CHARMM-style PDB file with segment names, atoms N, HN, CA, C and O in Angstrom:
ATOM      1  N   MET     1     -58.867  18.052-265.385  1.00  0.00      PROA
ATOM      2  CA  MET     1     -58.429  17.582-264.089  1.00  0.00      PROA
ATOM      3  C   MET     1     -57.671  18.691-263.379  1.00  0.00      PROA
ATOM      4  O   MET     1     -56.896  19.424-263.993  1.00  0.00      PROA
ATOM      5  N   ASP     2     -57.904  18.803-262.081  1.00  0.00      PROA
ATOM      6  HN  ASP     2     -58.534  18.207-261.582  1.00  0.00      PROA
ATOM      7  CA  ASP     2     -57.255  19.832-261.281  1.00  0.00      PROA
ATOM      8  C   ASP     2     -56.012  19.235-260.627  1.00  0.00      PROA
ATOM      9  O   ASP     2     -56.106  18.558-259.603  1.00  0.00      PROA
ATOM     10  N   THR     3     -54.857  19.488-261.219  1.00  0.00      PROA
ATOM     11  HN  THR     3     -54.781  20.038-262.051  1.00  0.00      PROA
ATOM     12  CA  THR     3     -53.615  18.917-260.703  1.00  0.00      PROA
ATOM     13  C   THR     3     -53.248  19.489-259.350  1.00  0.00      PROA
ATOM     14  O   THR     3     -52.534  18.841-258.585  1.00  0.00      PROA
ATOM     15  N   GLU     4     -53.716  20.684-259.037  1.00  0.00      PROA
ATOM     16  HN  GLU     4     -54.296  21.210-259.659  1.00  0.00      PROA
ATOM     17  CA  GLU     4     -53.362  21.357-257.792  1.00  0.00      PROA
ATOM     18  C   GLU     4     -53.790  20.551-256.558  1.00  0.00      PROA
ATOM     19  O   GLU     4     -53.252  20.764-255.472  1.00  0.00      PROA
ATOM     20  N   LYS     5     -54.730  19.646-256.708  1.00  0.00      PROA
ATOM     21  HN  LYS     5     -55.166  19.473-257.591  1.00  0.00      PROA
ATOM     22  CA  LYS     5     -55.220  18.874-255.572  1.00  0.00      PROA
ATOM     23  C   LYS     5     -54.519  17.525-255.440  1.00  0.00      PROA
ATOM     24  O   LYS     5     -54.789  16.781-254.497  1.00  0.00      PROA
ATOM     25  N   LEU     6     -53.629  17.204-256.366  1.00  0.00      PROA
ATOM     26  HN  LEU     6     -53.411  17.809-257.132  1.00  0.00      PROA
ATOM     27  CA  LEU     6     -52.948  15.919-256.350  1.00  0.00      PROA
ATOM     28  C   LEU     6     -51.683  15.969-255.506  1.00  0.00      PROA
ATOM     29  O   LEU     6     -51.006  16.995-255.436  1.00  0.00      PROA
ATOM     30  N   SER     7     -51.382  14.859-254.875  1.00  0.00      PROA
ATOM     31  HN  SER     7     -51.932  14.026-254.932  1.00  0.00      PROA
ATOM     32  CA  SER     7     -50.080  14.743-254.218  1.00  0.00      PROA
ATOM     33  C   SER     7     -49.043  14.496-255.316  1.00  0.00      PROA
ATOM     34  O   SER     7     -49.390  14.198-256.459  1.00  0.00      PROA
ATOM     35  N   PHE     8     -47.781  14.624-254.957  1.00  0.00      PROA
ATOM     36  HN  PHE     8     -47.499  14.867-254.029  1.00  0.00      PROA
ATOM     37  CA  PHE     8     -46.724  14.346-255.927  1.00  0.00      PROA
ATOM     38  C   PHE     8     -46.857  12.915-256.448  1.00  0.00      PROA
ATOM     39  O   PHE     8     -46.752  12.671-257.650  1.00  0.00      PROA
ATOM     40  N   GLU     9     -47.088  11.977-255.534  1.00  0.00      PROA
ATOM     41  HN  GLU     9     -47.173  12.176-254.558  1.00  0.00      PROA
ATOM     42  CA  GLU     9     -47.173  10.568-255.919  1.00  0.00      PROA
ATOM     43  C   GLU     9     -48.321  10.308-256.889  1.00  0.00      PROA
ATOM     44  O   GLU     9     -48.173   9.551-257.848  1.00  0.00      PROA
ATOM     45  N   GLU    10     -49.468  10.942-256.633  1.00  0.00      PROA
ATOM     46  HN  GLU    10     -49.587  11.557-255.854  1.00  0.00      PROA
ATOM     47  CA  GLU    10     -50.623  10.770-257.523  1.00  0.00      PROA
ATOM     48  C   GLU    10     -50.343  11.365-258.911  1.00  0.00      PROA
ATOM     49  O   GLU    10     -50.648  10.752-259.934  1.00  0.00      PROA
ATOM     50  N   ALA    11     -49.767  12.553-258.926  1.00  0.00      PROA
ATOM     51  HN  ALA    11     -49.519  13.051-258.095  1.00  0.00      PROA
ATOM     52  CA  ALA    11     -49.468  13.213-260.197  1.00  0.00      PROA
ATOM     53  C   ALA    11     -48.445  12.418-260.986  1.00  0.00      PROA
ATOM     54  O   ALA    11     -48.582  12.261-262.199  1.00  0.00      PROA
ATOM     55  N   TYR    12     -47.417  11.915-260.309  1.00  0.00      PROA
ATOM     56  HN  TYR    12     -47.306  12.043-259.324  1.00  0.00      PROA
ATOM     57  CA  TYR    12     -46.374  11.138-260.984  1.00  0.00      PROA
ATOM     58  C   TYR    12     -46.946   9.830-261.532  1.00  0.00      PROA
ATOM     59  O   TYR    12     -46.582   9.402-262.628  1.00  0.00      PROA
ATOM     60  N   LYS    13     -47.831   9.205-260.779  1.00  0.00      PROA
ATOM     61  HN  LYS    13     -48.126   9.552-259.889  1.00  0.00      PROA
ATOM     62  CA  LYS    13     -48.462   7.966-261.248  1.00  0.00      PROA
ATOM     63  C   LYS    13     -49.289   8.236-262.509  1.00  0.00      PROA
ATOM     64  O   LYS    13     -49.221   7.477-263.475  1.00  0.00      PROA
ATOM     65  N   GLN    14     -50.064   9.316-262.492  1.00  0.00      PROA
ATOM     66  HN  GLN    14     -50.119   9.933-261.706  1.00  0.00      PROA
ATOM     67  CA  GLN    14     -50.865   9.658-263.674  1.00  0.00      PROA
ATOM     68  C   GLN    14     -49.967   9.950-264.870  1.00  0.00      PROA
ATOM     69  O   GLN    14     -50.265   9.540-265.992  1.00  0.00      PROA
ATOM     70  N   LEU    15     -48.876  10.655-264.629  1.00  0.00      PROA
ATOM     71  HN  LEU    15     -48.634  10.988-263.718  1.00  0.00      PROA
ATOM     72  CA  LEU    15     -47.943  10.965-265.706  1.00  0.00      PROA
ATOM     73  C   LEU    15     -47.351   9.685-266.286  1.00  0.00      PROA
ATOM     74  O   LEU    15     -47.255   9.541-267.505  1.00  0.00      PROA
ATOM     75  N   THR    16     -46.962   8.771-265.431  1.00  0.00      PROA
ATOM     76  HN  THR    16     -47.040   8.889-264.441  1.00  0.00      PROA
ATOM     77  CA  THR    16     -46.394   7.495-265.880  1.00  0.00      PROA
ATOM     78  C   THR    16     -47.407   6.707-266.700  1.00  0.00      PROA
ATOM     79  O   THR    16     -47.057   6.115-267.722  1.00  0.00      PROA
ATOM     80  N   GLU    17     -48.656   6.698-266.256  1.00  0.00      PROA
ATOM     81  HN  GLU    17     -48.940   7.178-265.426  1.00  0.00      PROA
ATOM     82  CA  GLU    17     -49.704   5.979-266.980  1.00  0.00      PROA
ATOM     83  C   GLU    17     -49.957   6.602-268.357  1.00  0.00      PROA
ATOM     84  O   GLU    17     -50.173   5.890-269.338  1.00  0.00      PROA
ATOM     85  N   LEU    18     -49.928   7.928-268.419  1.00  0.00      PROA
ATOM     86  HN  LEU    18     -49.752   8.507-267.623  1.00  0.00      PROA
ATOM     87  CA  LEU    18     -50.100   8.607-269.713  1.00  0.00      PROA
ATOM     88  C   LEU    18     -48.982   8.235-270.676  1.00  0.00      PROA
ATOM     89  O   LEU    18     -49.229   7.967-271.852  1.00  0.00      PROA
ATOM     90  N   VAL    19     -47.764   8.219-270.177  1.00  0.00      PROA
ATOM     91  HN  VAL    19     -47.564   8.436-269.222  1.00  0.00      PROA
ATOM     92  CA  VAL    19     -46.620   7.883-271.024  1.00  0.00      PROA
ATOM     93  C   VAL    19     -46.760   6.461-271.564  1.00  0.00      PROA
ATOM     94  O   VAL    19     -46.511   6.216-272.744  1.00  0.00      PROA
ATOM     95  N   LYS    20     -47.160   5.525-270.701  1.00  0.00      PROA
ATOM     96  HN  LYS    20     -47.362   5.724-269.742  1.00  0.00      PROA
ATOM     97  CA  LYS    20     -47.342   4.131-271.144  1.00  0.00      PROA
ATOM     98  C   LYS    20     -48.392   4.038-272.242  1.00  0.00      PROA
ATOM     99  O   LYS    20     -48.197   3.337-273.235  1.00  0.00      PROA
ATOM    100  N   LYS    21     -49.509   4.746-272.063  1.00  0.00      PROA
ATOM    101  HN  LYS    21     -49.667   5.315-271.256  1.00  0.00      PROA
ATOM    102  CA  LYS    21     -50.569   4.727-273.070  1.00  0.00      PROA
ATOM    103  C   LYS    21     -50.080   5.295-274.395  1.00  0.00      PROA
ATOM    104  O   LYS    21     -50.370   4.755-275.463  1.00  0.00      PROA
ATOM    105  N   MET    22     -49.333   6.394-274.310  1.00  0.00      PROA
ATOM    106  HN  MET    22     -49.097   6.832-273.443  1.00  0.00      PROA
ATOM    107  CA  MET    22     -48.842   7.023-275.534  1.00  0.00      PROA
ATOM    108  C   MET    22     -47.815   6.146-276.229  1.00  0.00      PROA
ATOM    109  O   MET    22     -47.799   6.052-277.456  1.00  0.00      PROA
ATOM    110  N   GLU    23     -46.958   5.507-275.445  1.00  0.00      PROA
ATOM    111  HN  GLU    23     -46.971   5.583-274.448  1.00  0.00      PROA
ATOM    112  CA  GLU    23     -45.931   4.649-276.025  1.00  0.00      PROA
ATOM    113  C   GLU    23     -46.512   3.379-276.640  1.00  0.00      PROA
ATOM    114  O   GLU    23     -45.899   2.777-277.521  1.00  0.00      PROA
ATOM    115  N   SER    24     -47.681   2.976-276.181  1.00  0.00      PROA
ATOM    116  HN  SER    24     -48.179   3.465-275.465  1.00  0.00      PROA
ATOM    117  CA  SER    24     -48.294   1.753-276.703  1.00  0.00      PROA
ATOM    118  C   SER    24     -48.711   1.920-278.164  1.00  0.00      PROA
ATOM    119  O   SER    24     -48.822   0.938-278.898  1.00  0.00      PROA
ATOM    120  N   GLY    25     -48.941   3.166-278.581  1.00  0.00      PROA
ATOM    121  HN  GLY    25     -48.850   3.964-277.984  1.00  0.00      PROA
ATOM    122  CA  GLY    25     -49.343   3.426-279.956  1.00  0.00      PROA
ATOM    123  C   GLY    25     -50.800   3.117-280.231  1.00  0.00      PROA
ATOM    124  O   GLY    25     -51.233   3.166-281.383  1.00  0.00      PROA
ATOM    125  N   GLU    26     -51.553   2.804-279.216  1.00  0.00      PROA
ATOM    126  HN  GLU    26     -51.201   2.763-278.281  1.00  0.00      PROA
ATOM    127  CA  GLU    26     -52.948   2.419-279.393  1.00  0.00      PROA
ATOM    128  C   GLU    26     -53.925   3.588-279.328  1.00  0.00      PROA
ATOM    129  O   GLU    26     -55.094   3.439-279.685  1.00  0.00      PROA
ATOM    130  N   LEU    27     -53.455   4.748-278.877  1.00  0.00      PROA
ATOM    131  HN  LEU    27     -52.506   4.869-278.588  1.00  0.00      PROA
ATOM    132  CA  LEU    27     -54.352   5.902-278.772  1.00  0.00      PROA
ATOM    133  C   LEU    27     -54.549   6.556-280.135  1.00  0.00      PROA
ATOM    134  O   LEU    27     -53.600   6.684-280.908  1.00  0.00      PROA
ATOM    135  N   PRO    28     -55.774   6.967-280.428  1.00  0.00      PROA
ATOM    136  CA  PRO    28     -56.000   7.760-281.630  1.00  0.00      PROA
ATOM    137  C   PRO    28     -55.250   9.096-281.517  1.00  0.00      PROA
ATOM    138  O   PRO    28     -54.896   9.521-280.418  1.00  0.00      PROA
ATOM    139  N   LEU    29     -55.017   9.734-282.630  1.00  0.00      PROA
ATOM    140  HN  LEU    29     -55.305   9.388-283.523  1.00  0.00      PROA
ATOM    141  CA  LEU    29     -54.240  10.965-282.662  1.00  0.00      PROA
ATOM    142  C   LEU    29     -54.782  12.021-281.704  1.00  0.00      PROA
ATOM    143  O   LEU    29     -54.017  12.613-280.942  1.00  0.00      PROA
ATOM    144  N   ALA    30     -56.080  12.263-281.735  1.00  0.00      PROA
ATOM    145  HN  ALA    30     -56.701  11.783-282.354  1.00  0.00      PROA
ATOM    146  CA  ALA    30     -56.666  13.295-280.874  1.00  0.00      PROA
ATOM    147  C   ALA    30     -56.442  12.962-279.399  1.00  0.00      PROA
ATOM    148  O   ALA    30     -56.155  13.855-278.601  1.00  0.00      PROA
ATOM    149  N   ASP    31     -56.569  11.698-279.034  1.00  0.00      PROA
ATOM    150  HN  ASP    31     -56.803  10.972-279.682  1.00  0.00      PROA
ATOM    151  CA  ASP    31     -56.343  11.283-277.651  1.00  0.00      PROA
ATOM    152  C   ASP    31     -54.864  11.414-277.281  1.00  0.00      PROA
ATOM    153  O   ASP    31     -54.533  11.764-276.148  1.00  0.00      PROA
ATOM    154  N   SER    32     -53.990  11.136-278.226  1.00  0.00      PROA
ATOM    155  HN  SER    32     -54.259  10.851-279.146  1.00  0.00      PROA
ATOM    156  CA  SER    32     -52.551  11.280-277.982  1.00  0.00      PROA
ATOM    157  C   SER    32     -52.187  12.739-277.721  1.00  0.00      PROA
ATOM    158  O   SER    32     -51.381  13.034-276.839  1.00  0.00      PROA
ATOM    159  N   VAL    33     -52.775  13.635-278.480  1.00  0.00      PROA
ATOM    160  HN  VAL    33     -53.430  13.395-279.196  1.00  0.00      PROA
ATOM    161  CA  VAL    33     -52.512  15.068-278.299  1.00  0.00      PROA
ATOM    162  C   VAL    33     -53.035  15.513-276.935  1.00  0.00      PROA
ATOM    163  O   VAL    33     -52.351  16.249-276.222  1.00  0.00      PROA
ATOM    164  N   ALA    34     -54.230  15.079-276.568  1.00  0.00      PROA
ATOM    165  HN  ALA    34     -54.786  14.482-277.146  1.00  0.00      PROA
ATOM    166  CA  ALA    34     -54.804  15.433-275.267  1.00  0.00      PROA
ATOM    167  C   ALA    34     -53.948  14.858-274.134  1.00  0.00      PROA
ATOM    168  O   ALA    34     -53.724  15.526-273.124  1.00  0.00      PROA
ATOM    169  N   ALA    35     -53.472  13.623-274.301  1.00  0.00      PROA
ATOM    170  HN  ALA    35     -53.654  13.080-275.121  1.00  0.00      PROA
ATOM    171  CA  ALA    35     -52.621  13.001-273.288  1.00  0.00      PROA
ATOM    172  C   ALA    35     -51.304  13.757-273.171  1.00  0.00      PROA
ATOM    173  O   ALA    35     -50.783  13.941-272.071  1.00  0.00      PROA
ATOM    174  N   TYR    36     -50.771  14.192-274.300  1.00  0.00      PROA
ATOM    175  HN  TYR    36     -51.194  14.043-275.194  1.00  0.00      PROA
ATOM    176  CA  TYR    36     -49.519  14.962-274.282  1.00  0.00      PROA
ATOM    177  C   TYR    36     -49.703  16.277-273.531  1.00  0.00      PROA
ATOM    178  O   TYR    36     -48.864  16.654-272.713  1.00  0.00      PROA
ATOM    179  N   GLU    37     -50.796  16.966-273.811  1.00  0.00      PROA
ATOM    180  HN  GLU    37     -51.477  16.659-274.476  1.00  0.00      PROA
ATOM    181  CA  GLU    37     -51.088  18.230-273.122  1.00  0.00      PROA
ATOM    182  C   GLU    37     -51.216  18.015-271.618  1.00  0.00      PROA
ATOM    183  O   GLU    37     -50.676  18.786-270.824  1.00  0.00      PROA
ATOM    184  N   GLN    38     -51.935  16.963-271.233  1.00  0.00      PROA
ATOM    185  HN  GLN    38     -52.374  16.337-271.878  1.00  0.00      PROA
ATOM    186  CA  GLN    38     -52.092  16.664-269.812  1.00  0.00      PROA
ATOM    187  C   GLN    38     -50.750  16.283-269.198  1.00  0.00      PROA
ATOM    188  O   GLN    38     -50.453  16.657-268.064  1.00  0.00      PROA
ATOM    189  N   GLY    39     -49.945  15.543-269.945  1.00  0.00      PROA
ATOM    190  HN  GLY    39     -50.187  15.239-270.867  1.00  0.00      PROA
ATOM    191  CA  GLY    39     -48.625  15.150-269.471  1.00  0.00      PROA
ATOM    192  C   GLY    39     -47.727  16.347-269.206  1.00  0.00      PROA
ATOM    193  O   GLY    39     -46.976  16.360-268.231  1.00  0.00      PROA
ATOM    194  N   ILE    40     -47.800  17.347-270.065  1.00  0.00      PROA
ATOM    195  HN  ILE    40     -48.410  17.336-270.857  1.00  0.00      PROA
ATOM    196  CA  ILE    40     -47.006  18.569-269.879  1.00  0.00      PROA
ATOM    197  C   ILE    40     -47.412  19.255-268.573  1.00  0.00      PROA
ATOM    198  O   ILE    40     -46.560  19.720-267.816  1.00  0.00      PROA
ATOM    199  N   LYS    41     -48.710  19.313-268.319  1.00  0.00      PROA
ATOM    200  HN  LYS    41     -49.403  18.935-268.933  1.00  0.00      PROA
ATOM    201  CA  LYS    41     -49.206  19.937-267.083  1.00  0.00      PROA
ATOM    202  C   LYS    41     -48.745  19.148-265.851  1.00  0.00      PROA
ATOM    203  O   LYS    41     -48.297  19.731-264.863  1.00  0.00      PROA
ATOM    204  N   LEU    42     -48.858  17.825-265.921  1.00  0.00      PROA
ATOM    205  HN  LEU    42     -49.221  17.352-266.724  1.00  0.00      PROA
ATOM    206  CA  LEU    42     -48.459  16.994-264.795  1.00  0.00      PROA
ATOM    207  C   LEU    42     -46.955  17.092-264.539  1.00  0.00      PROA
ATOM    208  O   LEU    42     -46.521  17.130-263.388  1.00  0.00      PROA
ATOM    209  N   LYS    43     -46.171  17.131-265.599  1.00  0.00      PROA
ATOM    210  HN  LYS    43     -46.523  17.099-266.534  1.00  0.00      PROA
ATOM    211  CA  LYS    43     -44.714  17.245-265.464  1.00  0.00      PROA
ATOM    212  C   LYS    43     -44.351  18.560-264.787  1.00  0.00      PROA
ATOM    213  O   LYS    43     -43.523  18.585-263.876  1.00  0.00      PROA
ATOM    214  N   ALA    44     -44.959  19.635-265.221  1.00  0.00      PROA
ATOM    215  HN  ALA    44     -45.632  19.615-265.960  1.00  0.00      PROA
ATOM    216  CA  ALA    44     -44.683  20.949-264.629  1.00  0.00      PROA
ATOM    217  C   ALA    44     -45.094  20.966-263.150  1.00  0.00      PROA
ATOM    218  O   ALA    44     -44.388  21.523-262.310  1.00  0.00      PROA
ATOM    219  N   TYR    45     -46.214  20.364-262.853  1.00  0.00      PROA
ATOM    220  HN  TYR    45     -46.787  19.911-263.535  1.00  0.00      PROA
ATOM    221  CA  TYR    45     -46.697  20.316-261.470  1.00  0.00      PROA
ATOM    222  C   TYR    45     -45.741  19.512-260.590  1.00  0.00      PROA
ATOM    223  O   TYR    45     -45.420  19.929-259.477  1.00  0.00      PROA
ATOM    224  N   CYS    46     -45.287  18.366-261.085  1.00  0.00      PROA
ATOM    225  HN  CYS    46     -45.547  18.027-261.989  1.00  0.00      PROA
ATOM    226  CA  CYS    46     -44.336  17.547-260.330  1.00  0.00      PROA
ATOM    227  C   CYS    46     -43.032  18.309-260.100  1.00  0.00      PROA
ATOM    228  O   CYS    46     -42.469  18.270-259.006  1.00  0.00      PROA
ATOM    229  N   GLU    47     -42.559  18.997-261.125  1.00  0.00      PROA
ATOM    230  HN  GLU    47     -43.016  19.029-262.014  1.00  0.00      PROA
ATOM    231  CA  GLU    47     -41.333  19.786-260.987  1.00  0.00      PROA
ATOM    232  C   GLU    47     -41.508  20.891-259.944  1.00  0.00      PROA
ATOM    233  O   GLU    47     -40.599  21.160-259.159  1.00  0.00      PROA
ATOM    234  N   GLN    48     -42.669  21.522-259.940  1.00  0.00      PROA
ATOM    235  HN  GLN    48     -43.407  21.303-260.578  1.00  0.00      PROA
ATOM    236  CA  GLN    48     -42.962  22.576-258.968  1.00  0.00      PROA
ATOM    237  C   GLN    48     -42.925  22.012-257.536  1.00  0.00      PROA
ATOM    238  O   GLN    48     -42.326  22.610-256.642  1.00  0.00      PROA
ATOM    239  N   LEU    49     -43.565  20.868-257.334  1.00  0.00      PROA
ATOM    240  HN  LEU    49     -44.051  20.382-258.060  1.00  0.00      PROA
ATOM    241  CA  LEU    49     -43.580  20.258-256.009  1.00  0.00      PROA
ATOM    242  C   LEU    49     -42.175  19.865-255.562  1.00  0.00      PROA
ATOM    243  O   LEU    49     -41.828  20.020-254.391  1.00  0.00      PROA
ATOM    244  N   LEU    50     -41.374  19.364-256.483  1.00  0.00      PROA
ATOM    245  HN  LEU    50     -41.656  19.238-257.435  1.00  0.00      PROA
ATOM    246  CA  LEU    50     -40.004  18.991-256.147  1.00  0.00      PROA
ATOM    247  C   LEU    50     -39.166  20.214-255.775  1.00  0.00      PROA
ATOM    248  O   LEU    50     -38.370  20.164-254.837  1.00  0.00      PROA
ATOM    249  N   LYS    51     -39.348  21.309-256.511  1.00  0.00      PROA
ATOM    250  HN  LYS    51     -39.995  21.349-257.273  1.00  0.00      PROA
ATOM    251  CA  LYS    51     -38.614  22.536-256.190  1.00  0.00      PROA
ATOM    252  C   LYS    51     -39.014  23.060-254.819  1.00  0.00      PROA
ATOM    253  O   LYS    51     -38.162  23.497-254.046  1.00  0.00      PROA
ATOM    254  N   GLU    52     -40.304  23.017-254.516  1.00  0.00      PROA
ATOM    255  HN  GLU    52     -40.996  22.662-255.145  1.00  0.00      PROA
ATOM    256  CA  GLU    52     -40.783  23.474-253.207  1.00  0.00      PROA
ATOM    257  C   GLU    52     -40.194  22.620-252.094  1.00  0.00      PROA
ATOM    258  O   GLU    52     -39.785  23.145-251.057  1.00  0.00      PROA
ATOM    259  N   ALA    53     -40.149  21.311-252.301  1.00  0.00      PROA
ATOM    260  HN  ALA    53     -40.481  20.885-253.143  1.00  0.00      PROA
ATOM    261  CA  ALA    53     -39.576  20.414-251.296  1.00  0.00      PROA
ATOM    262  C   ALA    53     -38.088  20.698-251.118  1.00  0.00      PROA
ATOM    263  O   ALA    53     -37.584  20.706-249.996  1.00  0.00      PROA
ATOM    264  N   GLU    54     -37.394  20.929-252.216  1.00  0.00      PROA
ATOM    265  HN  GLU    54     -37.804  20.922-253.128  1.00  0.00      PROA
ATOM    266  CA  GLU    54     -35.964  21.236-252.152  1.00  0.00      PROA
ATOM    267  C   GLU    54     -35.712  22.528-251.377  1.00  0.00      PROA
ATOM    268  O   GLU    54     -34.787  22.597-250.568  1.00  0.00      PROA
ATOM    269  N   LEU    55     -36.531  23.548-251.623  1.00  0.00      PROA
ATOM    270  HN  LEU    55     -37.282  23.491-252.281  1.00  0.00      PROA
ATOM    271  CA  LEU    55     -36.387  24.807-250.897  1.00  0.00      PROA
ATOM    272  C   LEU    55     -36.635  24.624-249.402  1.00  0.00      PROA
ATOM    273  O   LEU    55     -35.931  25.212-248.581  1.00  0.00      PROA
ATOM    274  N   LYS    56     -37.622  23.817-249.047  1.00  0.00      PROA
ATOM    275  HN  LYS    56     -38.194  23.340-249.714  1.00  0.00      PROA
ATOM    276  CA  LYS    56     -37.901  23.559-247.642  1.00  0.00      PROA
ATOM    277  C   LYS    56     -36.709  22.858-246.981  1.00  0.00      PROA
ATOM    278  O   LYS    56     -36.329  23.190-245.858  1.00  0.00      PROA
ATOM    279  N   ILE    57     -36.137  21.903-247.677  1.00  0.00      PROA
ATOM    280  HN  ILE    57     -36.446  21.633-248.589  1.00  0.00      PROA
ATOM    281  CA  ILE    57     -34.989  21.174-247.136  1.00  0.00      PROA
ATOM    282  C   ILE    57     -33.805  22.112-246.951  1.00  0.00      PROA
ATOM    283  O   ILE    57     -33.137  22.078-245.918  1.00  0.00      PROA
ATOM    284  N   GLU    58     -33.546  22.943-247.946  1.00  0.00      PROA
ATOM    285  HN  GLU    58     -34.089  22.970-248.785  1.00  0.00      PROA
ATOM    286  CA  GLU    58     -32.440  23.901-247.833  1.00  0.00      PROA
ATOM    287  C   GLU    58     -32.666  24.874-246.673  1.00  0.00      PROA
ATOM    288  O   GLU    58     -31.731  25.212-245.947  1.00  0.00      PROA
ATOM    289  N   THR    59     -33.910  25.321-246.507  1.00  0.00      PROA
ATOM    290  HN  THR    59     -34.670  25.047-247.097  1.00  0.00      PROA
ATOM    291  CA  THR    59     -34.238  26.226-245.400  1.00  0.00      PROA
ATOM    292  C   THR    59     -34.009  25.533-244.060  1.00  0.00      PROA
ATOM    293  O   THR    59     -33.472  26.131-243.128  1.00  0.00      PROA
ATOM    294  N   LEU    60     -34.417  24.280-243.972  1.00  0.00      PROA
ATOM    295  HN  LEU    60     -34.853  23.794-244.729  1.00  0.00      PROA
ATOM    296  CA  LEU    60     -34.211  23.530-242.735  1.00  0.00      PROA
ATOM    297  C   LEU    60     -32.723  23.344-242.444  1.00  0.00      PROA
ATOM    298  O   LEU    60     -32.295  23.434-241.293  1.00  0.00      PROA
ATOM    299  N   LYS    61     -31.941  23.086-243.485  1.00  0.00      PROA
ATOM    300  HN  LYS    61     -32.289  23.014-244.420  1.00  0.00      PROA
ATOM    301  CA  LYS    61     -30.495  22.934-243.301  1.00  0.00      PROA
ATOM    302  C   LYS    61     -29.878  24.218-242.763  1.00  0.00      PROA
ATOM    303  O   LYS    61     -29.072  24.184-241.833  1.00  0.00      PROA
ATOM    304  N   ILE    62     -30.254  25.338-243.345  1.00  0.00      PROA
ATOM    305  HN  ILE    62     -30.908  25.366-244.100  1.00  0.00      PROA
ATOM    306  CA  ILE    62     -29.714  26.638-242.923  1.00  0.00      PROA
ATOM    307  C   ILE    62     -30.134  26.937-241.495  1.00  0.00      PROA
ATOM    308  O   ILE    62     -29.319  27.365-240.677  1.00  0.00      PROA
ATOM    309  N   THR    63     -31.414  26.709-241.194  1.00  0.00      PROA
ATOM    310  HN  THR    63     -32.076  26.361-241.858  1.00  0.00      PROA
ATOM    311  CA  THR    63     -31.930  26.950-239.853  1.00  0.00      PROA
ATOM    312  C   THR    63     -31.243  26.048-238.834  1.00  0.00      PROA
ATOM    313  O   THR    63     -30.891  26.495-237.743  1.00  0.00      PROA
ATOM    314  N   ASN    64     -31.056  24.800-239.183  1.00  0.00      PROA
ATOM    315  HN  ASN    64     -31.343  24.437-240.070  1.00  0.00      PROA
ATOM    316  CA  ASN    64     -30.448  23.833-238.301  1.00  0.00      PROA
ATOM    317  C   ASN    64     -28.975  24.150-238.047  1.00  0.00      PROA
ATOM    318  O   ASN    64     -28.479  23.922-236.944  1.00  0.00      PROA
ATOM    319  N   ASN    65     -28.280  24.666-239.037  1.00  0.00      PROA
ATOM    320  HN  ASN    65     -28.683  24.851-239.933  1.00  0.00      PROA
ATOM    321  CA  ASN    65     -26.868  25.016-238.893  1.00  0.00      PROA
ATOM    322  C   ASN    65     -26.665  26.241-237.999  1.00  0.00      PROA
ATOM    323  O   ASN    65     -25.598  26.408-237.408  1.00  0.00      PROA
ATOM    324  N   LYS    66     -27.676  27.090-237.900  1.00  0.00      PROA
ATOM    325  HN  LYS    66     -28.543  26.955-238.380  1.00  0.00      PROA
ATOM    326  CA  LYS    66     -27.571  28.301-237.074  1.00  0.00      PROA
ATOM    327  C   LYS    66     -27.737  27.991-235.597  1.00  0.00      PROA
ATOM    328  O   LYS    66     -27.296  28.757-234.740  1.00  0.00      PROA
ATOM    329  N   GLU    67     -28.366  26.882-235.306  1.00  0.00      PROA
ATOM    330  HN  GLU    67     -28.725  26.260-236.002  1.00  0.00      PROA
ATOM    331  CA  GLU    67     -28.647  26.545-233.903  1.00  0.00      PROA
ATOM    332  C   GLU    67     -27.464  25.966-233.204  1.00  0.00      PROA
ATOM    333  OT1 GLU    67     -27.547  25.635-232.021  1.00  0.00      PROA
TER     334      GLU     67
END
């Protein structure tokens, strides 16, 4: 799956669904490992989007204070 094309909301929803599946204990080991790997990617992607949003907000604050 290409996480780069997901919105934050879509990525977070997928991450939440993966966690629920893993916590249910119903996934076979190989599927659990694959879900964990995908979860790590989704978590990193969500963190990246949040950092970018935070930087934009800080930039807007600085720009707005100069005016």
